[in-house]
Biotite code that builds the C-alpha atoms (Angstrom):
import biotite.structure as struc

atoms = struc.array([
    struc.Atom([-219.486, 96.815, -24.138], chain_id="A", res_id=1, res_name="MET", atom_name="CA", element="C"),
    struc.Atom([-216.849, 93.857, -24.758], chain_id="A", res_id=2, res_name="LYS", atom_name="CA", element="C"),
    struc.Atom([-213.050, 93.544, -23.898], chain_id="A", res_id=3, res_name="LEU", atom_name="CA", element="C"),
    struc.Atom([-212.021, 94.073, -27.327], chain_id="A", res_id=4, res_name="ASN", atom_name="CA", element="C"),
    struc.Atom([-213.460, 97.327, -28.030], chain_id="A", res_id=5, res_name="GLU", atom_name="CA", element="C"),
    struc.Atom([-212.005, 98.665, -24.530], chain_id="A", res_id=6, res_name="ARG", atom_name="CA", element="C"),
    struc.Atom([-208.185, 97.263, -24.890], chain_id="A", res_id=7, res_name="VAL", atom_name="CA", element="C"),
    struc.Atom([-205.534, 98.442, -27.611], chain_id="A", res_id=8, res_name="ALA", atom_name="CA", element="C"),
    struc.Atom([-202.999, 95.914, -28.960], chain_id="A", res_id=9, res_name="ILE", atom_name="CA", element="C"),
    struc.Atom([-199.333, 96.598, -28.050], chain_id="A", res_id=10, res_name="ILE", atom_name="CA", element="C"),
    struc.Atom([-198.005, 97.942, -31.111], chain_id="A", res_id=11, res_name="THR", atom_name="CA", element="C"),
    struc.Atom([-194.545, 99.634, -31.899], chain_id="A", res_id=12, res_name="GLU", atom_name="CA", element="C"),
    struc.Atom([-196.861, 102.899, -31.932], chain_id="A", res_id=13, res_name="GLU", atom_name="CA", element="C"),
    struc.Atom([-198.367, 102.491, -28.869], chain_id="A", res_id=14, res_name="ASN", atom_name="CA", element="C"),
    struc.Atom([-195.038, 101.421, -27.065], chain_id="A", res_id=15, res_name="ILE", atom_name="CA", element="C"),
    struc.Atom([-193.422, 104.543, -28.627], chain_id="A", res_id=16, res_name="SER", atom_name="CA", element="C"),
    struc.Atom([-196.201, 106.743, -27.128], chain_id="A", res_id=17, res_name="ARG", atom_name="CA", element="C"),
    struc.Atom([-196.164, 105.372, -23.959], chain_id="A", res_id=18, res_name="LEU", atom_name="CA", element="C"),
    struc.Atom([-192.252, 105.978, -23.939], chain_id="A", res_id=19, res_name="SER", atom_name="CA", element="C"),
    struc.Atom([-192.879, 109.631, -24.536], chain_id="A", res_id=20, res_name="TYR", atom_name="CA", element="C"),
    struc.Atom([-195.403, 109.688, -21.580], chain_id="A", res_id=21, res_name="LEU", atom_name="CA", element="C"),
    struc.Atom([-193.411, 107.789, -19.137], chain_id="A", res_id=22, res_name="TYR", atom_name="CA", element="C"),
    struc.Atom([-189.856, 107.758, -20.609], chain_id="A", res_id=23, res_name="GLY", atom_name="CA", element="C"),
    struc.Atom([-187.991, 104.705, -21.508], chain_id="A", res_id=24, res_name="GLU", atom_name="CA", element="C"),
    struc.Atom([-189.754, 101.932, -20.319], chain_id="A", res_id=25, res_name="ILE", atom_name="CA", element="C"),
    struc.Atom([-188.765, 98.161, -20.314], chain_id="A", res_id=26, res_name="ASP", atom_name="CA", element="C"),
    struc.Atom([-190.838, 95.128, -20.659], chain_id="A", res_id=27, res_name="ILE", atom_name="CA", element="C"),
    struc.Atom([-191.568, 94.936, -16.700], chain_id="A", res_id=28, res_name="ASP", atom_name="CA", element="C"),
    struc.Atom([-192.793, 98.676, -16.714], chain_id="A", res_id=29, res_name="ASP", atom_name="CA", element="C"),
    struc.Atom([-194.918, 97.988, -20.009], chain_id="A", res_id=30, res_name="LEU", atom_name="CA", element="C"),
    struc.Atom([-196.519, 95.013, -18.543], chain_id="A", res_id=31, res_name="SER", atom_name="CA", element="C"),
    struc.Atom([-197.647, 96.745, -15.074], chain_id="A", res_id=32, res_name="ARG", atom_name="CA", element="C"),
    struc.Atom([-199.008, 99.884, -17.290], chain_id="A", res_id=33, res_name="ILE", atom_name="CA", element="C"),
    struc.Atom([-201.345, 97.319, -19.471], chain_id="A", res_id=34, res_name="VAL", atom_name="CA", element="C"),
    struc.Atom([-202.441, 95.248, -16.694], chain_id="A", res_id=35, res_name="ASN", atom_name="CA", element="C"),
    struc.Atom([-203.204, 98.406, -14.949], chain_id="A", res_id=36, res_name="SER", atom_name="CA", element="C"),
    struc.Atom([-205.487, 99.537, -17.772], chain_id="A", res_id=37, res_name="HIS", atom_name="CA", element="C"),
    struc.Atom([-206.571, 95.977, -18.534], chain_id="A", res_id=38, res_name="LEU", atom_name="CA", element="C"),
    struc.Atom([-207.800, 95.959, -14.576], chain_id="A", res_id=39, res_name="LYS", atom_name="CA", element="C"),
    struc.Atom([-210.126, 99.144, -15.197], chain_id="A", res_id=40, res_name="VAL", atom_name="CA", element="C"),
    struc.Atom([-211.238, 97.559, -18.353], chain_id="A", res_id=41, res_name="ALA", atom_name="CA", element="C"),
    struc.Atom([-212.501, 94.438, -16.780], chain_id="A", res_id=42, res_name="ILE", atom_name="CA", element="C"),
    struc.Atom([-213.938, 96.379, -13.703], chain_id="A", res_id=43, res_name="ASP", atom_name="CA", element="C"),
    struc.Atom([-215.873, 98.375, -16.081], chain_id="A", res_id=44, res_name="GLU", atom_name="CA", element="C"),
    struc.Atom([-217.341, 95.203, -17.983], chain_id="A", res_id=45, res_name="ILE", atom_name="CA", element="C"),
    struc.Atom([-218.045, 93.499, -14.940], chain_id="A", res_id=46, res_name="GLU", atom_name="CA", element="C"),
    struc.Atom([-219.902, 96.729, -13.503], chain_id="A", res_id=47, res_name="GLU", atom_name="CA", element="C"),
    struc.Atom([-221.692, 96.912, -16.909], chain_id="A", res_id=48, res_name="ASP", atom_name="CA", element="C"),
    struc.Atom([-222.952, 92.873, -16.699], chain_id="A", res_id=49, res_name="SER", atom_name="CA", element="C"),
    struc.Atom([-224.418, 93.644, -13.293], chain_id="A", res_id=50, res_name="LEU", atom_name="CA", element="C"),
    struc.Atom([-226.474, 96.352, -14.769], chain_id="A", res_id=51, res_name="LYS", atom_name="CA", element="C"),
    struc.Atom([-227.909, 94.239, -17.324], chain_id="A", res_id=52, res_name="HIS", atom_name="CA", element="C"),
    struc.Atom([-228.708, 91.533, -14.953], chain_id="A", res_id=53, res_name="LYS", atom_name="CA", element="C"),
    struc.Atom([-232.274, 90.817, -14.046], chain_id="A", res_id=54, res_name="ALA", atom_name="CA", element="C"),
    struc.Atom([-233.123, 91.559, -10.479], chain_id="A", res_id=55, res_name="GLN", atom_name="CA", element="C"),
    struc.Atom([-233.816, 88.692, -8.466], chain_id="A", res_id=56, res_name="ASN", atom_name="CA", element="C"),
    struc.Atom([-236.240, 88.519, -5.530], chain_id="A", res_id=57, res_name="CYS", atom_name="CA", element="C"),
    struc.Atom([-234.515, 85.504, -3.878], chain_id="A", res_id=58, res_name="ALA", atom_name="CA", element="C"),
    struc.Atom([-231.068, 87.817, -3.511], chain_id="A", res_id=59, res_name="GLU", atom_name="CA", element="C"),
    struc.Atom([-232.845, 90.831, -2.562], chain_id="A", res_id=60, res_name="CYS", atom_name="CA", element="C"),
    struc.Atom([-232.412, 92.339, 1.166], chain_id="A", res_id=61, res_name="ASP", atom_name="CA", element="C"),
    struc.Atom([-235.979, 93.528, 0.977], chain_id="A", res_id=62, res_name="PHE", atom_name="CA", element="C"),
    struc.Atom([-237.611, 90.360, 0.191], chain_id="A", res_id=63, res_name="MET", atom_name="CA", element="C"),
    struc.Atom([-239.293, 89.513, 3.366], chain_id="A", res_id=64, res_name="LYS", atom_name="CA", element="C"),
    struc.Atom([-241.149, 86.336, 4.212], chain_id="A", res_id=65, res_name="LYS", atom_name="CA", element="C"),
    struc.Atom([-243.980, 85.226, 6.916], chain_id="A", res_id=66, res_name="TYR", atom_name="CA", element="C"),
    struc.Atom([-245.719, 82.092, 7.612], chain_id="A", res_id=67, res_name="GLU", atom_name="CA", element="C"),
    struc.Atom([-249.222, 81.748, 7.740], chain_id="A", res_id=68, res_name="TYR", atom_name="CA", element="C"),
    struc.Atom([-250.861, 78.683, 6.918], chain_id="A", res_id=69, res_name="ASP", atom_name="CA", element="C"),
    struc.Atom([-248.314, 78.685, 3.871], chain_id="A", res_id=70, res_name="LYS", atom_name="CA", element="C"),
    struc.Atom([-245.028, 80.953, 3.249], chain_id="A", res_id=71, res_name="LYS", atom_name="CA", element="C"),
    struc.Atom([-245.877, 84.519, 2.026], chain_id="A", res_id=72, res_name="ILE", atom_name="CA", element="C"),
    struc.Atom([-243.042, 86.325, 0.301], chain_id="A", res_id=73, res_name="TYR", atom_name="CA", element="C"),
    struc.Atom([-243.456, 89.994, -0.291], chain_id="A", res_id=74, res_name="TYR", atom_name="CA", element="C"),
    struc.Atom([-241.270, 93.310, -0.634], chain_id="A", res_id=75, res_name="CYS", atom_name="CA", element="C"),
    struc.Atom([-240.375, 95.709, 2.194], chain_id="A", res_id=76, res_name="ASN", atom_name="CA", element="C"),
    struc.Atom([-238.831, 98.476, -0.309], chain_id="A", res_id=77, res_name="HIS", atom_name="CA", element="C"),
    struc.Atom([-240.197, 101.643, 0.975], chain_id="A", res_id=78, res_name="THR", atom_name="CA", element="C"),
    struc.Atom([-240.329, 102.986, -2.907], chain_id="A", res_id=79, res_name="ASP", atom_name="CA", element="C"),
    struc.Atom([-242.681, 99.725, -4.376], chain_id="A", res_id=80, res_name="ARG", atom_name="CA", element="C"),
    struc.Atom([-245.355, 101.109, -6.194], chain_id="A", res_id=81, res_name="ILE", atom_name="CA", element="C"),
    struc.Atom([-247.493, 98.197, -4.861], chain_id="A", res_id=82, res_name="ASP", atom_name="CA", element="C"),
    struc.Atom([-249.268, 98.595, -1.635], chain_id="A", res_id=83, res_name="ASP", atom_name="CA", element="C"),
    struc.Atom([-249.011, 95.084, -0.583], chain_id="A", res_id=84, res_name="MET", atom_name="CA", element="C"),
    struc.Atom([-245.593, 93.981, -1.998], chain_id="A", res_id=85, res_name="GLY", atom_name="CA", element="C"),
    struc.Atom([-246.726, 90.706, -2.536], chain_id="A", res_id=86, res_name="LYS", atom_name="CA", element="C"),
    struc.Atom([-244.105, 88.420, -4.658], chain_id="A", res_id=87, res_name="LEU", atom_name="CA", element="C"),
    struc.Atom([-245.676, 84.878, -4.169], chain_id="A", res_id=88, res_name="GLY", atom_name="CA", element="C"),
    struc.Atom([-247.205, 82.475, -1.988], chain_id="A", res_id=89, res_name="ALA", atom_name="CA", element="C"),
    struc.Atom([-244.902, 79.290, -1.195], chain_id="A", res_id=90, res_name="ASP", atom_name="CA", element="C"),
    struc.Atom([-242.487, 80.242, -4.017], chain_id="A", res_id=91, res_name="HIS", atom_name="CA", element="C"),
    struc.Atom([-240.798, 83.801, -5.409], chain_id="A", res_id=92, res_name="LEU", atom_name="CA", element="C"),
    struc.Atom([-241.080, 84.638, -9.063], chain_id="A", res_id=93, res_name="PRO", atom_name="CA", element="C"),
    struc.Atom([-238.315, 83.660, -11.038], chain_id="A", res_id=94, res_name="LYS", atom_name="CA", element="C"),
    struc.Atom([-237.496, 87.638, -11.653], chain_id="A", res_id=95, res_name="THR", atom_name="CA", element="C"),
    struc.Atom([-238.602, 90.699, -10.126], chain_id="A", res_id=96, res_name="SER", atom_name="CA", element="C"),
    struc.Atom([-242.184, 91.806, -10.688], chain_id="A", res_id=97, res_name="PRO", atom_name="CA", element="C"),
    struc.Atom([-242.720, 94.998, -13.287], chain_id="A", res_id=98, res_name="VAL", atom_name="CA", element="C"),
    struc.Atom([-243.396, 97.274, -9.772], chain_id="A", res_id=99, res_name="TRP", atom_name="CA", element="C"),
    struc.Atom([-240.063, 96.702, -8.280], chain_id="A", res_id=100, res_name="CYS", atom_name="CA", element="C"),
    struc.Atom([-238.173, 99.642, -7.514], chain_id="A", res_id=101, res_name="PRO", atom_name="CA", element="C"),
    struc.Atom([-234.988, 97.940, -8.388], chain_id="A", res_id=102, res_name="LEU", atom_name="CA", element="C"),
    struc.Atom([-236.000, 96.308, -11.583], chain_id="A", res_id=103, res_name="ARG", atom_name="CA", element="C"),
    struc.Atom([-233.961, 99.151, -13.552], chain_id="A", res_id=104, res_name="ASN", atom_name="CA", element="C"),
    struc.Atom([-230.845, 98.143, -11.164], chain_id="A", res_id=105, res_name="ASN", atom_name="CA", element="C"),
    struc.Atom([-231.270, 101.625, -8.964], chain_id="A", res_id=106, res_name="GLU", atom_name="CA", element="C"),
    struc.Atom([-229.974, 100.324, -5.955], chain_id="A", res_id=107, res_name="LYS", atom_name="CA", element="C"),
])
């Protein structure tokens, strides 16, 4: 969701409603209230963007490697549906394989 879909413009009506809720407020109080709500909205946007980010094996804690003639990368996650969990030899895939248990960002 975009920021402009979550944040209201401060109009006289909004100021009036905030005054009704919080009593008479000056510009500093209004700024504090608005910035508090804006921080929550930005936090939610950041969470949403992380949910849509593709899982990358190089950044994953479950990615392990061993060297046997060449570097072998594998997934050590207990919920993987691939028996061996092999990710690649000498290099990792750009995104996680379809069998990755974290692919849908369910950590």
